[in-house]
DOKOL-541580 format. One record per residue (C-alpha): y, z, x; residue in three letters. Coordinates in steps of 0.001 Angstrom, whole numbers, padded with zeros to 6 digits, always signed. Each point is the difference from the previous one (the first is absolute). Layout:
BEGIN
YZXAla/...
END
This chain:
BEGIN
+063734+202993+034182Met/+000185-002371-002990Pro/-001644+001064-003283Asp/-003582-001247+000044Ala/+000033-000313-003837Gly/-002457+001451-002477Pro/-003633+000570+000719Ser/-002469-000875-002793Phe/-003328+001076-001243Ser/-002432-001891-002289Val/-002244+001453-002655Lys/-001763-000782-003222Ile/+001578+001697-002995Ala/-002226+002855-001159Asp/+002218+001724-002595Thr/+001644-001008-003275Ala/+003434+000661+001533Asp/-000725-002339+002922Glu/-001199-002781-002308Arg/+003102+000507-002204Arg/+002217-000241+003096Ala/-001651-003360+000834Ala/+000680-001247-003553Gln/+003581+001138+000237Ala/+000581-001876+003224Leu/-001621-003109-001577Arg/+002436+000373-002933Tyr/+002984+000082+002306Asp/-001169-003146+001806Val/-001726-002137-002591Phe/+002025+000990-003106Val/+003454+001074+001095Arg/+000382-002373+002944Glu/-002079-002982-001045Leu/+000219+000120-003794Gly/-003676+000316-000680Gly/-001519+001463-003167Gly/-003298+000323-001820Gly/-001709+001788-002790Ala/-000534+003253+001886Met/+003295+000344+001806Val/+001408+003383-000942Asp/+003794-000492+000081His/+000729+003472-001192Ala/-001979+001616+002840Ala/+000837-002743+002515Gly/-003667-000846+000707Leu/-001628-003469+000627Glu/-003637+000338-000877Arg/-002886-001721-001755Asp/-003498+000695-001236Arg/-001509-000660+003443Phe/+001918+002729+001807Asp/-002617+002761-000609Pro/-002665-002123+001727Tyr/+002020-000996+003105Phe/+000426+001913+003226Asp/+003740+000352+000547His/+000991-000092+003677Met/+003146+001878+000874Leu/+002229-000279+003077Val/+002033+003176+000370Ile/+003043+000667+002143Asp/-001107+003137+001863Asp/+003600+001049+000729Thr/+000956+000580-003681Asn/-003338-000601-001915Arg/+001514-002934-001884Arg/-002305-002723-001216Leu/+000858-003106+002036Ala/-002659-002500-001254Gly/-003071-000513-002144Val/-002980-002320-000277Tyr/-002753+000188-002625Arg/-003590-000844+000877Leu/-003028-000725-002222Leu/-003542-000276+001436Arg/-002941-001678-001778Asp/-001369+003258-001340Asp/+003399+001021-001381Gln/+000352-003437-001621Ala/-003382+000400-001705Arg/+001248+003319-001424Ala/+003212-001640-001199Ala/-001940-002921-001497Gly/+001631-002662+002219Gln/+002274-000546+002928Phe/+003735-000050-000895Tyr/+000335-003637+001190Ser/-002728-001147-002442Glu/+002608-000196-002740Asp/+001540-002863+001973Glu/-002678-001447+002339Tyr/-003670-000912-000143Asp/-001493+002152+002768Leu/-003575-001245-000419Ser/-000133-001591+003501Val/+000825+003361+001648Leu/-002340+002048-002207Lys/-002919-002344+000778Arg/+000605+000506+003782Asp/-001832+003307-000055Gly/+002153+001674+002580Arg/+002345+002951-000753Lys/+003326-000869-001596Leu/+003324+001748-000046Leu/+002832-000886-002357Glu/+003503+000712+001222Leu/+003096+000280-002140Gly/+003412+001565-000816Arg/+001067+000203+003659Ser/+003607+001083+000386Cys/+002385+002004+002128Leu/+002910+002168-000999His/+003203-001865+000768Arg/+000954+002564+002688Asp/-003113-000784+002047Tyr/+000052-003781-000045Arg/+000136-001212+003636Gly/-001381+003302+001240Ser/-003528+000741+001267Met/-001097+000990-003491Ala/-001557-003462-000709Met/-001860+000147+003272Tyr/-001509+003323-001055His/-001021-001462-003353Leu/-001832-002806+001832Trp/-001698+002321+002488Thr/-000984+002383-002836Gly/-001463-002956-001745Leu/-001921-000960+003183Ala/-001573+003434+000194Asp/-000894-000091-003672Tyr/-001657-003432+000460Val/-002064+001361+002899Ala/-000920+003215-001780Gln/-001320-001860-003012His/-001558-002998+001866Asp/+002151-002498-001929Ile/-000661-003684+000670Ala/+002386-001774-002311Ile/+003536+001025-000978Leu/+001870-001629-002808Phe/+002727+000465-002500Gly/+002883-001611-001829Val/+003302-000134+001874Ala/+003227-001058-001615Ser/+002980-002173+000227Phe/+003019+001460-001857His/+000842-001976-003110Gly/-001770-002408-002369Thr/+001870-003283+000671Asp/-002834-002035+001446Val/+002344-002904+000873Ser/+001992+002263+002326Ala/-003207+001268+001647Leu/-001623-003472+000217Ala/+000572-000540+003792Pro/-001510+003336+000974Ser/-002913-000247-002450Leu/-000698-003564+001247Ser/+000072+001089+003622Leu/-002540+002743-000733Leu/-002215-002459-001849His/+000060-002650+002688His/-000209+002236+003080Asn/-001751+003238-001029His/-002428-000851-002847Leu/-003193+002088+000232Ala/-003249-001708+001008Pro/-002363-000586-002889Pro/-002072+003113+000521Asp/+003118+002210-000377Leu/+002034-002145-002353Arg/+000797+002076-003103Val/+001718-001976-002739Cys/+002621+000890-002591Ala/-001618+000050-003415Lys/+000265-003323-001849Pro/+002151+001289-002894Val/+002459+001471+002465Leu/-000273-002577+002831Phe/+003217-001081+001725Gln/-000608-002607+002635Thr/+001478+000682+003397Met/-000330-003636+001076Asp/+003543-000865-001112Leu/+001529-001831+002958Ile/-001818-002401+002379Ala/-000388+001249+003607Pro/+002164-002768+001455Asp/+002863+000893-002378Ala/+000079+003682+000918Leu/+002581+001750+002186Asp/-002734+002217+001411Arg/+002352+002346+001863Arg/+002173+000638-003063Asp/-003027+000405-002191Ala/-001558+002588+002278Met/+003294+001927+000286Leu/-000147+000545-003735Lys/-003569+001338+000009Val/+000137+003854-000585Pro/-000580+002139+003092Ala/-003224+001504-001329Leu/-001606-003374-000607Ile/+001034-001151+003535Lys/-001543+003102+001386Ala/-003342-000785-001658Tyr/+000162-003525+001295Leu/+000646+001179+003566Arg/-003139+002138-000280Leu/-001989-003128-000838Gly/+000175+000222-003803Gly/-000266-002842-002540Phe/+001382-000683-003464Val/-002131-000823-002988Gly/+000277-003076-002185Glu/+002959+000162-002439Gly/+002741+002530-000715Ala/+000517+002253-003021Phe/+003426+000464-001598Val/+000333+003564-001133Asp/+002968+000069-002359His/-000146+003716-000914Pro/+000013+000957+003700Phe/+002540-002679+000881Asn/-002176-001421+002841Thr/-002000-003024+000955Thr/-003284+001165+001491Asp/-002332-001528+002576Val/-003369+001480+000947Cys/-000452+000784+003696Leu/-003435+000273+001528Val/-000943+001296+003487Met/-003487-000114+001414Asp/-000268+002535+002860Thr/-002532-002214+001699Ala/+002478-002867+000262Arg/+003203+001845+000686Met/+002149-000971+002971Asn/-001425+001551+003109Gln/+003523+000957+001029Arg/+000262+002291-003013Gln/-003658+000932-000516Lys/+000303+003245+002016His/+001831+001478-003015Leu/-003154-000356-002066Tyr/-002713+001293+002320Thr/-001521+003384+000167Lys/+001450+000569+003439Gly/+003562-000103-001293His/+002214+003043+000100His/+003604-000074-001236Pro/
END
């Protein structure tokens, strides 16, 4: 019989060693592969971390056949953000419209897979683990910055414009890049876009959020230290595509 491939388990990191393993994988992906940086990157130890890490839950996807860490996601609920003093995204985006909503919020970030597990079922397990977490904590709105690699806005203009024209959040969910940092995404008129080519260049994670019924906020943020251009994704579980909504209901089992 053909090899069925690895089996995976999902858990929230509950030891310092597990959190350190998540930061090491993030270093491999965001720093070694993508050229990111930042004030708290520990090059000597090979760790990508910041001041928010102690407040986040770190979701791990583990290859059960060899106990290797295949992927990570970090998750910050309202109560954790209050303890941290803010959401991570608030350095870049005005989140007032979401905070006024009154429903439970969850910030997502630092999602990545080890290179050996891209194209495997590991990402599916991250998503289903997230679905269970959303149900467990009764989350209504998910959001977080997602990144294009690089800081050349002119090269990213078609994709940013497509997101702005086709996927802009409705007013009650429309977070906005802070004025001092605001980079308009309305760079190319709709009738001048090659929509297929523009969408092909949108990162896979952003496309996944859009397929789930997600929206983008107003404006992008160019993060030079991290070598990315960020957009803010917002998903309201009450409005998600019915086709995908079973992932985010209490009846779901991975």
